[in-house]
C-alpha positions as CSV (number, residue, x, y, z in Angstrom):
1,M,50.3,66.5,30.4
2,I,49.4,62.9,30.0
3,Y,47.6,61.1,33.0
4,L,47.0,57.4,33.4
5,L,44.1,56.4,35.7
6,T,44.8,52.8,36.4
7,G,43.1,50.2,38.6
8,A,41.2,46.8,38.8
9,V,38.2,46.1,36.7
10,R,35.0,47.8,38.6
11,S,37.0,49.6,41.1
12,G,35.4,52.9,40.5
13,K,37.6,54.7,38.1
14,T,34.8,55.8,35.7
15,T,32.5,56.7,38.6
16,R,35.2,58.9,40.0
17,L,35.7,60.7,36.8
18,L,32.1,61.2,36.4
19,E,31.8,62.7,39.8
20,W,35.0,64.9,39.1
21,S,33.8,66.1,35.7
22,K,30.1,66.8,36.3
23,N,30.2,70.3,37.3
24,R,33.1,71.4,35.1
25,R,33.0,73.2,31.8
26,D,36.7,72.5,30.9
27,V,36.3,68.6,30.3
28,A,35.6,66.8,27.2
29,G,35.9,63.2,25.9
30,I,34.1,59.9,26.6
31,L,33.2,58.0,29.8
32,T,31.6,54.7,29.7
33,P,29.5,54.4,32.9
34,D,26.8,51.6,33.7
35,R,23.2,52.9,33.5
36,R,20.6,50.2,34.4
37,Q,23.1,47.3,34.2
38,R,24.2,48.3,30.6
39,R,27.3,50.2,29.7
40,V,26.8,53.5,27.9
41,L,29.0,55.9,26.1
42,L,28.8,59.5,27.4
43,D,29.8,62.5,25.5
44,V,31.3,64.4,28.5
45,R,31.0,67.8,27.0
46,M,27.7,67.3,25.2
47,G,26.2,65.3,28.1
48,S,24.8,62.7,25.4
49,E,24.5,59.1,26.1
50,H,24.7,56.5,23.5
51,P,23.8,52.8,24.0
52,F,27.0,50.9,24.0
53,Q,26.5,47.2,25.7
54,V,23.9,45.5,23.7
55,Q,21.8,42.4,24.0
56,N,20.2,42.6,20.4
57,K,22.8,41.2,18.1
58,A,20.6,42.3,15.0
59,E,22.9,45.2,14.9
60,A,26.6,45.0,14.1
61,V,28.3,44.3,17.3
62,I,31.9,43.8,18.7
63,S,32.3,41.1,21.4
64,I,34.8,41.1,24.1
65,G,34.8,38.5,26.7
66,R,31.2,38.2,27.9
67,F,30.2,41.7,26.7
68,T,28.7,42.6,23.4
69,F,29.2,46.3,22.2
70,S,27.4,48.4,19.4
71,A,30.0,48.9,16.5
72,R,27.9,52.0,15.8
73,T,28.6,53.3,19.2
74,F,32.4,52.7,18.8
75,E,32.2,54.8,15.6
76,I,30.5,57.7,17.7
77,G,33.2,57.4,20.3
78,R,35.8,57.8,17.6
79,A,34.1,60.7,16.2
80,I,34.0,62.4,19.7
81,L,37.6,61.8,20.2
82,K,38.4,63.4,16.8
83,R,36.0,66.2,17.4
84,E,37.5,67.1,20.9
85,R,41.2,66.5,20.4
86,E,41.7,69.9,19.0
87,A,38.8,71.6,20.8
88,D,39.3,74.3,23.3
89,C,39.1,72.2,26.6
90,R,41.6,71.9,29.4
91,W,41.0,68.1,30.0
92,L,40.3,65.3,27.7
93,I,39.1,61.8,29.0
94,I,39.3,58.4,27.2
95,D,37.5,55.8,29.1
96,E,38.8,53.4,28.4
97,I,41.7,51.7,26.6
98,G,41.3,48.0,26.7
99,P,42.0,44.8,24.7
100,L,40.3,46.0,21.5
101,E,42.3,49.2,21.4
102,L,45.7,47.3,22.0
103,K,44.6,45.3,19.0
104,G,43.9,48.4,16.8
105,T,40.1,48.2,16.9
106,G,37.6,49.7,19.4
107,F,38.2,53.3,19.6
108,E,41.3,53.1,17.3
109,P,42.7,54.7,15.3
110,E,41.6,57.9,17.3
111,V,43.1,56.8,20.6
112,E,46.7,56.6,18.9
113,A,46.0,60.0,17.1
114,T,44.8,61.7,20.3
115,I,47.9,60.6,22.3
116,R,50.3,61.6,19.5
117,F,48.4,65.0,19.3
118,F,48.7,65.6,23.0
119,K,52.5,64.6,23.0
120,N,53.4,66.8,20.1
121,H,50.8,69.7,19.9
122,A,48.9,70.2,23.3
123,P,51.5,70.9,26.2
124,E,49.1,73.1,28.0
125,R,46.1,70.8,27.9
126,N,45.7,67.4,29.9
127,L,44.8,64.0,28.6
128,I,43.4,61.4,31.0
129,L,43.7,57.6,29.7
130,V,41.7,55.1,31.7
131,I,43.4,51.7,31.6
132,R,42.9,48.6,33.8
133,D,45.9,47.6,35.8
134,T,46.5,44.4,34.2
135,L,46.9,46.2,30.7
136,K,49.0,49.2,32.0
137,D,52.3,48.0,30.9
138,A,51.0,46.7,27.4
139,A,49.5,50.2,27.1
140,L,52.5,52.1,27.9
141,K,54.5,50.2,25.5
142,H,52.0,50.3,22.7
143,Y,51.5,53.9,22.7
144,G,55.2,54.8,23.6
145,L,54.2,56.5,26.9
146,T,57.4,57.1,28.7
147,D,56.6,59.8,31.1
148,P,52.8,59.9,32.0
149,V,51.7,60.6,35.5
150,I,50.2,57.4,36.7
151,F,47.4,57.3,39.5
152,N,46.7,53.9,40.8
153,F,43.0,53.7,41.7
154,P,42.0,53.2,44.6
């Protein structure tokens, strides 16, 4: 089953998923919470955090709006999705699908490969996609999602 968690920017989607997943052993994937006013990438199953939002542009970066992100951390996120897509977990989270992914960058091509895998090979597992409300329709069309369960948050 594919679920979409959608809502406005900074409406608590990631925080809610962090709380829901923190004591579960059947959840994997990536979350992007804020830590000390900077975004990090969290490997949900392993519990490891990777600096995501950067100030030092000495490393390779990807900019979107007023934010600058580590290109290396996007690579880590893609590797986590690739690893977890076929792992033995009941729930897989992708936080979040944004403008970069809809342009084929960011966590792509792993987001598309993961959605395709869940559509075709994992009917007994659950995929949670976090998508801001302003991108929901574009994401549904882009990924060919015709029957996801949609939760508008809050």
